GUZADO-151264 format. One line per 4 residues: number of its first residue (from 1); their letters; for each residue x, y, z of N, C-alpha, C, O. Coordinates in nm, 4 decimals. Layout:
<atoms>
NUM	a	X Y Z X Y Z X Y Z X Y Z ~ ... .
</atoms>
This chain:
<atoms>
1	mpsd	-0.2360 -4.8066 -6.1436 -0.1739 -4.9166 -6.0706 -0.0255 -4.9208 -6.1032 0.0099 -4.9288 -6.2208 ~ 0.0640 -4.9156 -6.0024 0.2060 -4.9193 -6.0311 0.2486 -5.0555 -6.0838 0.1906 -5.1583 -6.0489 ~ 0.3520 -5.0543 -6.1693 0.4040 -5.1814 -6.2197 0.4790 -5.2526 -6.1079 0.5084 -5.1940 -6.0037 ~ 0.5095 -5.3809 -6.1314 0.5856 -5.4569 -6.0323 0.7192 -5.3900 -6.0037 0.7646 -5.3857 -5.8894 .
5	vesa	0.7826 -5.3369 -6.1106 0.9122 -5.2726 -6.0937 0.8993 -5.1523 -6.0009 0.9848 -5.1301 -5.9152 ~ 0.7935 -5.0755 -6.0179 0.7747 -4.9566 -5.9342 0.7409 -4.9925 -5.7904 0.7653 -4.9128 -5.6999 ~ 0.6855 -5.1107 -5.7678 0.6426 -5.1469 -5.6331 0.7442 -5.2329 -5.5578 0.7221 -5.2644 -5.4409 ~ 0.8536 -5.2713 -5.6212 0.9525 -5.3559 -5.5536 1.0369 -5.2729 -5.4574 1.0527 -5.1520 -5.4744 .
9	favw	1.0904 -5.3402 -5.3565 1.1693 -5.2750 -5.2513 1.2672 -5.3772 -5.1960 1.2593 -5.4961 -5.2268 ~ 1.3607 -5.3281 -5.1128 1.4529 -5.4181 -5.0436 1.4478 -5.3888 -4.8944 1.4422 -5.2733 -4.8523 ~ 1.4497 -5.4951 -4.8157 1.4597 -5.4858 -4.6699 1.5896 -5.5554 -4.6317 1.6102 -5.6722 -4.6648 ~ 1.6777 -5.4830 -4.5615 1.8057 -5.5411 -4.5176 1.8021 -5.5542 -4.3671 1.7951 -5.4540 -4.2960 .
13	ltgl	1.8069 -5.6784 -4.3171 1.8124 -5.7040 -4.1736 1.9583 -5.7198 -4.1333 2.0294 -5.8051 -4.1864 ~ 2.0019 -5.6377 -4.0399 2.1391 -5.6410 -3.9916 2.1403 -5.6596 -3.8405 2.0433 -5.6266 -3.7722 ~ 2.2484 -5.7115 -3.7901 2.2658 -5.7346 -3.6474 2.3774 -5.8351 -3.6289 2.4262 -5.8931 -3.7259 ~ 2.4173 -5.8556 -3.5069 2.5225 -5.9520 -3.4776 2.4829 -6.0926 -3.5234 2.3639 -6.1218 -3.5348 .
17	pssg	2.5806 -6.1801 -3.5499 2.5466 -6.3198 -3.5764 2.4649 -6.3770 -3.4597 2.4963 -6.3526 -3.3432 ~ 2.3624 -6.4514 -3.4918 2.2733 -6.5166 -3.3945 2.1799 -6.4188 -3.3233 2.1257 -6.4512 -3.2176 ~ 2.1604 -6.2994 -3.3799 2.0701 -6.2010 -3.3180 1.9232 -6.2290 -3.3486 1.8352 -6.1776 -3.2795 ~ 1.8952 -6.3098 -3.4512 1.7572 -6.3406 -3.4882 1.7194 -6.2926 -3.6271 1.6021 -6.2984 -3.6641 .
21	ksti	1.8149 -6.2457 -3.7041 1.7873 -6.1925 -3.8380 1.7153 -6.2930 -3.9275 1.6141 -6.2605 -3.9895 ~ 1.7679 -6.4147 -3.9339 1.7120 -6.5160 -4.0239 1.5687 -6.5517 -3.9869 1.4831 -6.5655 -4.0742 ~ 1.5432 -6.5663 -3.8592 1.4079 -6.6010 -3.8138 1.3096 -6.4908 -3.8487 1.1989 -6.5185 -3.8948 ~ 1.3486 -6.3671 -3.8273 1.2615 -6.2535 -3.8593 1.2455 -6.2402 -4.0102 1.1360 -6.2108 -4.0583 .
25	aral	1.3535 -6.2614 -4.0857 1.3453 -6.2537 -4.2325 1.2465 -6.3565 -4.2863 1.1674 -6.3259 -4.3754 ~ 1.2508 -6.4780 -4.2326 1.1559 -6.5814 -4.2778 1.0124 -6.5449 -4.2388 0.9194 -6.5675 -4.3162 ~ 0.9947 -6.4886 -4.1193 0.8606 -6.4458 -4.0772 0.8101 -6.3333 -4.1666 0.6919 -6.3295 -4.2005 ~ 0.8983 -6.2422 -4.2048 0.8598 -6.1325 -4.2947 0.8211 -6.1871 -4.4318 0.7199 -6.1464 -4.4887 .
29	aaql	0.9010 -6.2785 -4.4843 0.8693 -6.3383 -4.6145 0.7339 -6.4087 -4.6097 0.6562 -6.3998 -4.7048 ~ 0.7052 -6.4783 -4.5000 0.5773 -6.5488 -4.4860 0.4610 -6.4498 -4.4798 0.3572 -6.4725 -4.5420 ~ 0.4774 -6.3407 -4.4058 0.3694 -6.2414 -4.3970 0.3442 -6.1752 -4.5317 0.2294 -6.1517 -4.5693 ~ 0.4508 -6.1453 -4.6038 0.4324 -6.0848 -4.7359 0.3689 -6.1843 -4.8319 0.2843 -6.1469 -4.9131 .
33	ssrg	0.4094 -6.3114 -4.8233 0.3508 -6.4152 -4.9072 0.2013 -6.4298 -4.8814 0.1233 -6.4506 -4.9743 ~ 0.1616 -6.4188 -4.7542 0.0190 -6.4307 -4.7213 -0.0623 -6.3158 -4.7808 -0.1845 -6.3248 -4.7922 ~ 0.0059 -6.2089 -4.8184 -0.0591 -6.0950 -4.8851 -0.0478 -6.1046 -5.0370 -0.0884 -6.0131 -5.1087 ~ 0.0075 -6.2158 -5.0856 0.0222 -6.2350 -5.2292 0.1470 -6.1700 -5.2868 0.1572 -6.1526 -5.4083 .
37	ikta	0.2417 -6.1339 -5.2016 0.3645 -6.0685 -5.2464 0.4777 -6.1699 -5.2428 0.5192 -6.2146 -5.1359 ~ 0.5265 -6.2054 -5.3595 0.6373 -6.3002 -5.3694 0.7670 -6.2226 -5.3528 0.7893 -6.1218 -5.4199 ~ 0.8521 -6.2704 -5.2631 0.9791 -6.2043 -5.2369 1.0948 -6.3000 -5.2633 1.0767 -6.4215 -5.2709 ~ 1.2123 -6.2432 -5.2768 1.3353 -6.3227 -5.2818 1.4044 -6.3025 -5.1484 1.4331 -6.1894 -5.1091 .
41	lles	1.4311 -6.4115 -5.0792 1.5003 -6.4052 -4.9510 1.6471 -6.4366 -4.9762 1.6829 -6.5495 -5.0099 ~ 1.7318 -6.3349 -4.9593 1.8758 -6.3498 -4.9798 1.9416 -6.3738 -4.8448 1.9746 -6.2797 -4.7726 ~ 1.9601 -6.5009 -4.8118 2.0236 -6.5382 -4.6853 2.1741 -6.5427 -4.7072 2.2242 -6.6211 -4.7879 ~ 2.2450 -6.4579 -4.6345 2.3885 -6.4442 -4.6597 2.4641 -6.5760 -4.6480 2.5530 -6.6026 -4.7289 .
45	dair	2.4314 -6.6585 -4.5504 2.5043 -6.7851 -4.5341 2.4896 -6.8741 -4.6576 2.5876 -6.9323 -4.7040 ~ 2.3695 -6.8850 -4.7102 2.3449 -6.9703 -4.8268 2.4133 -6.9135 -4.9510 2.4724 -6.9879 -5.0292 ~ 2.4050 -6.7831 -4.9686 2.4657 -6.7216 -5.0868 2.6176 -6.7274 -5.0781 2.6847 -6.7527 -5.1781 ~ 2.6717 -6.7043 -4.9596 2.8183 -6.7095 -4.9431 2.8711 -6.8482 -4.9814 2.9760 -6.8587 -5.0450 .
49	reit	2.8000 -6.9534 -4.9438 2.8434 -7.0898 -4.9789 2.8482 -7.1088 -5.1304 2.9323 -7.1829 -5.1812 ~ 2.7581 -7.0420 -5.2024 2.7516 -7.0576 -5.3473 2.8580 -6.9762 -5.4211 2.9110 -7.0210 -5.5228 ~ 2.8891 -6.8578 -5.3707 2.9792 -6.7708 -5.4474 3.1210 -6.7614 -5.3911 3.2108 -6.7111 -5.4585 ~ 3.1416 -6.8084 -5.2700 3.2741 -6.8002 -5.2082 3.3116 -6.9386 -5.1563 3.2643 -6.9810 -5.0508 .
53	ahpk	3.3949 -7.0071 -5.2294 3.4317 -7.1440 -5.1913 3.5017 -7.1496 -5.0559 3.4738 -7.2376 -4.9746 ~ 3.5916 -7.0562 -5.0325 3.6688 -7.0547 -4.9079 3.6702 -6.9127 -4.8525 3.7694 -6.8414 -4.8683 ~ 3.5619 -6.8705 -4.7880 3.5570 -6.7324 -4.7383 3.6623 -6.7074 -4.6306 3.6909 -6.7934 -4.5473 ~ 3.7190 -6.5865 -4.6351 3.8208 -6.5482 -4.5368 3.7607 -6.4614 -4.4268 3.8154 -6.4537 -4.3168 .
57	ydda	3.6498 -6.3970 -4.4555 3.5828 -6.3085 -4.3608 3.6706 -6.1897 -4.3211 3.6484 -6.1288 -4.2164 ~ 3.7704 -6.1563 -4.4040 3.8480 -6.0362 -4.3775 3.7773 -5.9178 -4.4439 3.6745 -5.9352 -4.5094 ~ 3.8321 -5.7988 -4.4270 3.7656 -5.6794 -4.4795 3.7469 -5.6862 -4.6311 3.6399 -5.6520 -4.6815 ~ 3.8492 -5.7299 -4.7040 3.8387 -5.7357 -4.8500 3.7324 -5.8369 -4.8933 3.6531 -5.8093 -4.9833 .
61	drdt	3.7310 -5.9528 -4.8298 3.6327 -6.0566 -4.8611 3.4909 -6.0054 -4.8320 3.4001 -6.0213 -4.9136 ~ 3.4738 -5.9443 -4.7156 3.3421 -5.8920 -4.6789 3.2984 -5.7798 -4.7733 3.1819 -5.7735 -4.8124 ~ 3.3909 -5.6918 -4.8098 3.3564 -5.5820 -4.8997 3.3014 -5.6374 -5.0311 3.1986 -5.5909 -5.0805 ~ 3.3697 -5.7362 -5.0870 3.3249 -5.7976 -5.2126 3.1918 -5.8696 -5.1939 3.1013 -5.8562 -5.2762 .
65	fyat	3.1805 -5.9445 -5.0873 3.0588 -6.0212 -5.0647 2.9365 -5.9315 -5.0462 2.8327 -5.9550 -5.1082 ~ 2.9477 -5.8290 -4.9617 2.8316 -5.7421 -4.9381 2.7994 -5.6551 -5.0590 2.6836 -5.6190 -5.0797 ~ 2.8998 -5.6210 -5.1388 2.8735 -5.5505 -5.2646 2.7936 -5.6415 -5.3582 2.7035 -5.5960 -5.4287 ~ 2.8280 -5.7703 -5.3578 2.7558 -5.8671 -5.4405 2.6111 -5.8819 -5.3926 2.5189 -5.8852 -5.4741 .
69	lacl	2.5910 -5.8910 -5.2608 2.4544 -5.8995 -5.2071 2.3736 -5.7761 -5.2457 2.2583 -5.7878 -5.2871 ~ 2.4336 -5.6582 -5.2324 2.3649 -5.5341 -5.2685 2.3297 -5.5340 -5.4171 2.2213 -5.4902 -5.4558 ~ 2.4209 -5.5827 -5.4992 2.3959 -5.5904 -5.6435 2.2807 -5.6867 -5.6739 2.1929 -5.6553 -5.7543 ~ 2.2811 -5.8030 -5.6101 2.1717 -5.8988 -5.6301 2.0374 -5.8377 -5.5900 1.9386 -5.8506 -5.6623 .
73	arll	2.0344 -5.7711 -5.4741 1.9101 -5.7080 -5.4288 1.8671 -5.5992 -5.5267 1.7490 -5.5891 -5.5598 ~ 1.9610 -5.5183 -5.5728 1.9282 -5.4110 -5.6682 1.8710 -5.4695 -5.7970 1.7724 -5.4183 -5.8501 ~ 1.9322 -5.5764 -5.8473 1.8829 -5.6386 -5.9704 1.7428 -5.6960 -5.9511 1.6566 -5.6799 -6.0375 ~ 1.7202 -5.7622 -5.8394 1.5866 -5.8165 -5.8125 1.4830 -5.7041 -5.8090 1.3782 -5.7136 -5.8728 .
77	vahg	1.5126 -5.5987 -5.7348 1.4196 -5.4861 -5.7244 1.3966 -5.4237 -5.8618 1.2834 -5.3894 -5.8961 ~ 1.5029 -5.4088 -5.9406 1.4900 -5.3512 -6.0749 1.4004 -5.4360 -6.1648 1.3434 -5.3856 -6.2616 ~ 1.3881 -5.5648 -6.1327 1.3024 -5.6545 -6.2108 1.1692 -5.6822 -6.1413 1.0980 -5.7760 -6.1771 ~ 1.1364 -5.6001 -6.0423 1.0051 -5.6089 -5.9800 0.9906 -5.7107 -5.8700 0.8787 -5.7434 -5.8306 .
81	vpai	1.1014 -5.7618 -5.8190 1.0960 -5.8632 -5.7137 1.1439 -5.8019 -5.5819 1.2606 -5.7645 -5.5702 ~ 1.0553 -5.7913 -5.4830 1.1000 -5.7429 -5.3522 1.2050 -5.8377 -5.2943 1.1918 -5.9598 -5.3027 ~ 1.3094 -5.7790 -5.2354 1.4196 -5.8583 -5.1811 1.4298 -5.8380 -5.0304 1.4210 -5.7258 -4.9806 ~ 1.4483 -5.9475 -4.9596 1.4746 -5.9435 -4.8155 1.6162 -5.9959 -4.7980 1.6457 -6.1101 -4.8334 .
85	vdat	1.7039 -5.9121 -4.7432 1.8436 -5.9490 -4.7248 1.8678 -5.9741 -4.5767 1.8440 -5.8872 -4.4929 ~ 1.9145 -6.0919 -4.5464 1.9473 -6.1320 -4.4095 2.0992 -6.1422 -4.4039 2.1571 -6.2447 -4.4397 ~ 2.1640 -6.0324 -4.3574 2.3101 -6.0295 -4.3590 2.3632 -5.9350 -4.2527 2.3163 -5.8219 -4.2400 ~ 2.4611 -5.9816 -4.1764 2.5215 -5.8995 -4.0719 2.5727 -5.7678 -4.1282 2.5434 -5.6618 -4.0728 .
89	anrr	2.6483 -5.7723 -4.2367 2.7064 -5.6518 -4.2970 2.7597 -5.5620 -4.1853 2.7045 -5.4555 -4.1574 ~ 2.8666 -5.6066 -4.1232 2.9138 -5.5469 -3.9984 2.9581 -5.4018 -4.0084 2.9669 -5.3341 -3.9059 ~ 2.9859 -5.3522 -4.1262 3.0235 -5.2113 -4.1441 2.9068 -5.1340 -4.2047 2.8393 -5.1826 -4.2955 ~ 2.8840 -5.0128 -4.1535 2.7768 -4.9276 -4.2071 2.7941 -4.9049 -4.3562 2.6961 -4.8992 -4.4304 .
93	ayrd	2.9186 -4.8919 -4.4001 2.9449 -4.8627 -4.5415 2.8825 -4.9676 -4.6329 2.8360 -4.9344 -4.7419 ~ 2.8808 -5.0930 -4.5902 2.8205 -5.1975 -4.6733 2.6715 -5.1716 -4.6924 2.6193 -5.1810 -4.8035 ~ 2.6041 -5.1390 -4.5832 2.4598 -5.1165 -4.5901 2.4286 -4.9836 -4.6577 2.3299 -4.9723 -4.7303 ~ 2.5121 -4.8834 -4.6340 2.4925 -4.7536 -4.6986 2.5066 -4.7657 -4.8500 2.4346 -4.6997 -4.9249 .
97	rara	2.5985 -4.8492 -4.8946 2.6164 -4.8720 -5.0386 2.4894 -4.9349 -5.0971 2.4455 -4.8976 -5.2059 ~ 2.4320 -5.0287 -5.0254 2.3078 -5.0913 -5.0719 2.1949 -4.9889 -5.0757 2.1181 -4.9849 -5.1719 ~ 2.1844 -4.9064 -4.9719 2.0801 -4.8035 -4.9670 2.0920 -4.7090 -5.0859 1.9919 -4.6735 -5.1481 ~ 2.2154 -4.6681 -5.1172 2.2378 -4.5752 -5.2282 2.2028 -4.6372 -5.3632 2.1601 -4.5671 -5.4550 .
101	aigk	2.2209 -4.7683 -5.3751 2.1968 -4.8370 -5.5023 2.0509 -4.8739 -5.5254 2.0090 -4.8945 -5.6393 ~ 1.9730 -4.8824 -5.4169 1.8345 -4.9315 -5.4265 1.7413 -4.8192 -5.3830 1.7503 -4.7708 -5.2702 ~ 1.6533 -4.7785 -5.4707 1.5639 -4.6665 -5.4393 1.4767 -4.6891 -5.3173 1.4745 -4.6065 -5.2262 ~ 1.4063 -4.7985 -5.3150 1.3166 -4.8282 -5.2028 1.3879 -4.9272 -5.1106 1.3935 -5.0472 -5.1373 .
105	flev	1.4416 -4.8733 -5.0023 1.5292 -4.9524 -4.9146 1.4881 -4.9293 -4.7709 1.4640 -4.8160 -4.7293 ~ 1.4801 -5.0375 -4.6955 1.4448 -5.0310 -4.5539 1.5510 -5.1068 -4.4753 1.5778 -5.2237 -4.5031 ~ 1.6115 -5.0405 -4.3770 1.7123 -5.1054 -4.2937 1.6492 -5.1419 -4.1600 1.5876 -5.0585 -4.0937 ~ 1.6656 -5.2665 -4.1224 1.6121 -5.3175 -3.9961 1.7303 -5.3612 -3.9103 1.8101 -5.4459 -3.9505 .
109	yvrc	1.7401 -5.3025 -3.7923 1.8465 -5.3384 -3.6985 1.7908 -5.4353 -3.5961 1.7027 -5.3999 -3.5178 ~ 1.8419 -5.5574 -3.5965 1.8029 -5.6574 -3.4984 1.9057 -5.6472 -3.3851 2.0115 -5.7099 -3.3882 ~ 1.8707 -5.5669 -3.2866 1.9601 -5.5408 -3.1728 1.9468 -5.6551 -3.0722 1.8366 -5.6918 -3.0314 ~ 2.0614 -5.7100 -3.0337 2.0604 -5.8216 -2.9389 2.1931 -5.8202 -2.8635 2.2982 -5.8047 -2.9256 .
113	plav	2.1907 -5.8360 -2.7322 2.3159 -5.8378 -2.6567 2.4081 -5.9506 -2.7032 2.3631 -6.0605 -2.7356 ~ 2.5367 -5.9210 -2.7055 2.6362 -6.0201 -2.7459 2.6250 -6.1479 -2.6627 2.6391 -6.2581 -2.7158 ~ 2.5998 -6.1334 -2.5330 2.5892 -6.2515 -2.4458 2.4763 -6.3435 -2.4909 2.4910 -6.4656 -2.4862 ~ 2.3644 -6.2873 -2.5344 2.2511 -6.3673 -2.5823 2.2885 -6.4354 -2.7138 2.2589 -6.5533 -2.7335 .
117	crer	2.3533 -6.3614 -2.8037 2.3963 -6.4200 -2.9314 2.4926 -6.5361 -2.9078 2.4833 -6.6400 -2.9732 ~ 2.5850 -6.5173 -2.8137 2.6818 -6.6240 -2.7831 2.6117 -6.7473 -2.7258 2.6501 -6.8606 -2.7550 ~ 2.5106 -6.7247 -2.6456 2.4366 -6.8359 -2.5858 2.3581 -6.9126 -2.6925 2.3527 -7.0355 -2.6884 ~ 2.2984 -6.8427 -2.7861 2.2208 -6.9081 -2.8930 2.3143 -6.9860 -2.9849 2.3054 -7.1084 -2.9940 .
121	dpkg	2.4021 -6.9161 -3.0516 2.5086 -6.9689 -3.1373 2.4713 -7.0949 -3.2158 2.5415 -7.1953 -3.2045 ~ 2.3629 -7.0934 -3.2955 2.3212 -7.2152 -3.3655 2.4236 -7.2670 -3.4669 2.4255 -7.3864 -3.4968 ~ 2.5080 -7.1794 -3.5194 2.6065 -7.2221 -3.6193 2.7442 -7.2471 -3.5579 2.8375 -7.2868 -3.6278 ~ 2.7565 -7.2237 -3.4269 2.8843 -7.2482 -3.3608 2.9912 -7.1435 -3.3864 3.1093 -7.1687 -3.3623 .
125	iyrr	2.9517 -7.0264 -3.4349 3.0484 -6.9206 -3.4670 3.1257 -6.8771 -3.3426 3.2486 -6.8707 -3.3437 ~ 3.0525 -6.8476 -3.2358 3.1170 -6.7981 -3.1146 3.1989 -6.9079 -3.0456 3.3044 -6.8808 -2.9883 ~ 3.1497 -7.0304 -3.0518 3.2246 -7.1422 -2.9943 3.3566 -7.1588 -3.0681 3.4615 -7.1749 -3.0057 ~ 3.3515 -7.1548 -3.2029 3.4746 -7.1684 -3.2817 3.5696 -7.0521 -3.2554 3.6913 -7.0707 -3.2538 .
129	aaeg	3.5155 -6.9332 -3.2350 3.6004 -6.8179 -3.2037 3.6711 -6.8388 -3.0700 3.7900 -6.8094 -3.0570 ~ 3.5981 -6.8895 -2.9707 3.6568 -6.9142 -2.8383 3.7664 -7.0208 -2.8458 3.8621 -7.0184 -2.7685 ~ 3.7507 -7.1148 -2.9404 3.8506 -7.2215 -2.9583 3.9659 -7.1776 -3.0484 4.0590 -7.2544 -3.0727 ~ 3.9594 -7.0538 -3.0977 4.0639 -7.0036 -3.1877 4.0505 -7.0540 -3.3298 4.1448 -7.0432 -3.4081 .
133	kaqn	3.9345 -7.1092 -3.3649 3.9133 -7.1664 -3.4980 3.8367 -7.0731 -3.5923 3.8223 -7.1037 -3.7107 ~ 3.7877 -6.9604 -3.5415 3.7167 -6.8621 -3.6249 3.7724 -6.7241 -3.5930 3.7820 -6.6839 -3.4770 ~ 3.8081 -6.6539 -3.6974 3.8598 -6.5183 -3.6809 3.7621 -6.4195 -3.7423 3.6733 -6.4573 -3.8187 ~ 3.7793 -6.2945 -3.7084 3.6993 -6.1864 -3.7668 3.5498 -6.2021 -3.7408 3.4687 -6.1788 -3.8304 .
137	vpgl	3.5129 -6.2409 -3.6199 3.3727 -6.2564 -3.5833 3.3193 -6.1200 -3.5386 3.3693 -6.0630 -3.4416 ~ 3.2166 -6.0667 -3.6095 3.1617 -5.9368 -3.5718 3.1144 -5.9349 -3.4264 3.0443 -6.0250 -3.3804 ~ 3.1543 -5.8308 -3.3569 3.1191 -5.8173 -3.2161 3.2273 -5.8711 -3.1243 3.2294 -5.8401 -3.0052 ~ 3.3178 -5.9523 -3.1799 3.4307 -6.0067 -3.1021 3.5610 -5.9522 -3.1595 3.6117 -5.8496 -3.1141 .
141	sapy	3.6142 -6.0211 -3.2591 3.7428 -5.9830 -3.3174 3.7287 -5.8928 -3.4400 3.8293 -5.8474 -3.4946 ~ 3.6088 -5.8669 -3.4827 3.5809 -5.7725 -3.5916 3.4746 -5.6752 -3.5413 3.3881 -5.7135 -3.4625 ~ 3.4802 -5.5507 -3.5858 3.3814 -5.4543 -3.5384 3.2426 -5.4825 -3.5940 3.2281 -5.5398 -3.7020 ~ 3.1418 -5.4418 -3.5196 3.0054 -5.4360 -3.5719 2.9583 -5.2928 -3.5502 2.9534 -5.2446 -3.4370 .
145	eppl	2.9237 -5.2256 -3.6593 2.8780 -5.0869 -3.6535 2.7258 -5.0852 -3.6687 2.6740 -5.1039 -3.7788 ~ 2.6539 -5.0627 -3.5575 2.5083 -5.0595 -3.5687 2.4631 -4.9432 -3.6574 2.5331 -4.8426 -3.6682 ~ 2.3479 -4.9566 -3.7199 2.2977 -4.8474 -3.8030 2.2732 -4.7226 -3.7181 2.2394 -4.7316 -3.6001 ~ 2.2907 -4.6074 -3.7801 2.2664 -4.4818 -3.7102 2.1185 -4.4422 -3.7149 2.0655 -4.3873 -3.6182 .
149	rpev	2.0526 -4.4701 -3.8271 1.9126 -4.4325 -3.8426 1.8326 -4.5427 -3.9144 1.7796 -4.5201 -4.0232 ~ 1.8243 -4.6602 -3.8541 1.7457 -4.7651 -3.9201 1.5977 -4.7281 -3.9177 1.5514 -4.6583 -3.8276 ~ 1.5257 -4.7752 -4.0165 1.3813 -4.7486 -4.0197 1.3082 -4.8295 -3.9135 1.2041 -4.7866 -3.8638 ~ 1.3614 -4.9455 -3.8784 1.2993 -5.0314 -3.7774 1.4103 -5.0869 -3.6868 1.5160 -5.1281 -3.7346 .
153	vvdg	1.3844 -5.0870 -3.5557 1.4737 -5.1519 -3.4594 1.3936 -5.2632 -3.3931 1.2838 -5.2406 -3.3421 ~ 1.4496 -5.3828 -3.3946 1.3865 -5.4996 -3.3353 1.4725 -5.5440 -3.2169 1.5953 -5.5428 -3.2250 ~ 1.4088 -5.5822 -3.1091 1.4801 -5.6375 -2.9943 1.4920 -5.7877 -3.0171 1.3967 -5.8626 -2.9956 ~ 1.6098 -5.8306 -3.0609 1.6321 -5.9710 -3.0944 1.6233 -6.0654 -2.9764 1.6095 -6.1865 -2.9941 .
157	erdd	1.6312 -6.0113 -2.8570 1.6215 -6.0954 -2.7366 1.4762 -6.1140 -2.6955 1.4386 -6.2224 -2.6509 ~ 1.3943 -6.0110 -2.7095 1.2593 -6.0149 -2.6525 1.1445 -6.0155 -2.7528 1.0384 -6.0708 -2.7241 ~ 1.1636 -5.9551 -2.8697 1.0527 -5.9429 -2.9643 1.0180 -6.0768 -3.0286 1.1062 -6.1545 -3.0652 ~ 0.8902 -6.1018 -3.0415 0.8396 -6.2179 -3.1129 0.8685 -6.1972 -3.2621 0.8390 -6.0897 -3.3143 .
161	paga	0.9253 -6.2965 -3.3328 0.9581 -6.2782 -3.4743 0.8392 -6.2367 -3.5610 0.8533 -6.1509 -3.6480 ~ 0.7227 -6.2966 -3.5381 0.6046 -6.2594 -3.6177 0.5634 -6.1151 -3.5892 0.5263 -6.0416 -3.6808 ~ 0.5699 -6.0750 -3.4631 0.5376 -5.9371 -3.4276 0.6366 -5.8391 -3.4880 0.5978 -5.7325 -3.5356 ~ 0.7652 -5.8751 -3.4860 0.8682 -5.7898 -3.5466 0.8446 -5.7780 -3.6969 0.8559 -5.6694 -3.7537 .
165	agri	0.8122 -5.8890 -3.7604 0.7832 -5.8865 -3.9043 0.6623 -5.7987 -3.9330 0.6604 -5.7255 -4.0320 ~ 0.5612 -5.8058 -3.8467 0.4431 -5.7207 -3.8624 0.4772 -5.5729 -3.8528 0.4215 -5.4914 -3.9263 ~ 0.5687 -5.5377 -3.7626 0.6126 -5.3976 -3.7520 0.6853 -5.3539 -3.8791 0.6689 -5.2405 -3.9241 ~ 0.7651 -5.4432 -3.9367 0.8349 -5.4119 -4.0613 0.7332 -5.3881 -4.1727 0.7465 -5.2934 -4.2502 .
169	vsvl	0.6325 -5.4733 -4.1804 0.5268 -5.4569 -4.2813 0.4579 -5.3220 -4.2630 0.4303 -5.2529 -4.3611 ~ 0.4300 -5.2838 -4.1386 0.3656 -5.1539 -4.1120 0.4505 -5.0384 -4.1625 0.3983 -4.9426 -4.2195 ~ 0.5818 -5.0473 -4.1416 0.6702 -4.9401 -4.1898 0.6751 -4.9405 -4.3428 0.6779 -4.8343 -4.4048 ~ 0.6763 -5.0581 -4.4031 0.6704 -5.0644 -4.5499 0.5439 -4.9968 -4.6020 0.5476 -4.9276 -4.7037 .
173	ekkg	0.4324 -5.0166 -4.5328 0.3069 -4.9502 -4.5708 0.3181 -4.7995 -4.5537 0.2814 -4.7239 -4.6437 ~ 0.3690 -4.7550 -4.4380 0.3806 -4.6113 -4.4109 0.4697 -4.5411 -4.5118 0.4439 -4.4264 -4.5483 ~ 0.5733 -4.6081 -4.5567 0.6644 -4.5488 -4.6543 0.6083 -4.5550 -4.7965 0.6671 -4.4994 -4.8892 ~ 0.4946 -4.6227 -4.8134 0.4339 -4.6342 -4.9456 0.4946 -4.7448 -5.0307 0.4702 -4.7511 -5.1512 .
177	flph	0.5743 -4.8326 -4.9683 0.6339 -4.9430 -5.0430 0.5348 -5.0573 -5.0626 0.5497 -5.1385 -5.1538 ~ 0.4329 -5.0627 -4.9753 0.3282 -5.1647 -4.9811 0.1927 -5.0980 -4.9707 0.1788 -4.9966 -4.9024 ~ 0.0928 -5.1530 -5.0373 -0.0434 -5.1048 -5.0135 -0.0873 -5.1447 -4.8727 -0.0392 -5.2445 -4.8190 ~ -0.1776 -5.0684 -4.8132 -0.2249 -5.0989 -4.6779 -0.3162 -5.2207 -4.6760 -0.3893 -5.2474 -4.7714 .
181	gpgg	-0.3103 -5.2934 -4.5658 -0.4041 -5.4028 -4.5403 -0.3558 -5.5368 -4.5881 -0.2750 -5.5458 -4.6806 ~ -0.4063 -5.6435 -4.5235 -0.3624 -5.7800 -4.5560 -0.3913 -5.8222 -4.6979 -0.3165 -5.9022 -4.7540 ~ -0.4963 -5.7715 -4.7574 -0.5285 -5.8080 -4.8948 -0.4631 -5.7154 -4.9947 -0.4818 -5.7309 -5.1154 ~ -0.3859 -5.6184 -4.9457 -0.3216 -5.5250 -5.0362 -0.4043 -5.4029 -5.0647 -0.3549 -5.3093 -5.1276 .
185	gard	-0.5303 -5.3998 -5.0202 -0.6151 -5.2844 -5.0447 -0.6026 -5.1816 -4.9338 -0.5380 -5.2065 -4.8320 ~ -0.6631 -5.0692 -4.9530 -0.6572 -4.9625 -4.8519 -0.7422 -5.0004 -4.7317 -0.8456 -5.0659 -4.7445 ~ -0.6965 -4.9578 -4.6151 -0.7734 -4.9821 -4.4925 -0.8849 -4.8809 -4.4827 -0.8764 -4.7703 -4.5361 ~ -0.9923 -4.9221 -4.4115 -1.1042 -4.8309 -4.3893 -1.0675 -4.7253 -4.2881 -1.1495 -4.6391 -4.2564 .
</atoms>
């Protein structure tokens, strides 16, 4: 039986702001919890509020912030706690750095048209950008570099969050990061 440390992994959900990352991350955490797997959900918005009093969202600020998220995920995994990271991480380099630092790493791209993200806009990011009150918004005034080879691609406009989370769980099983089946045992 592998130790907790050997069985821990990280899942990084990336996509434009308002693409559905947080909803899918929570659905994934719930599905893993129902299997008896306790995870740490690293929501970038909540963590940024704690570690960055006045975020600038410029390249230097983002580089430091995403390096910190990757470090937190690596430490959790090293201590046997699976980590789910919900963070835009608009540059591939941020996510690639996390992948290199964490042995068992799964990248999930929540692909969603910019128009849909702008329409949803639960935090008002796009509205503030249109009013000139928010700068460096990924997909608008800052680049967003989609992953080149994510392990899972989710359609943030059409996919049901629970179904998307189930697909992520299936890939975790296929990669050997999780035992097969809802109870953690092998399937017949």
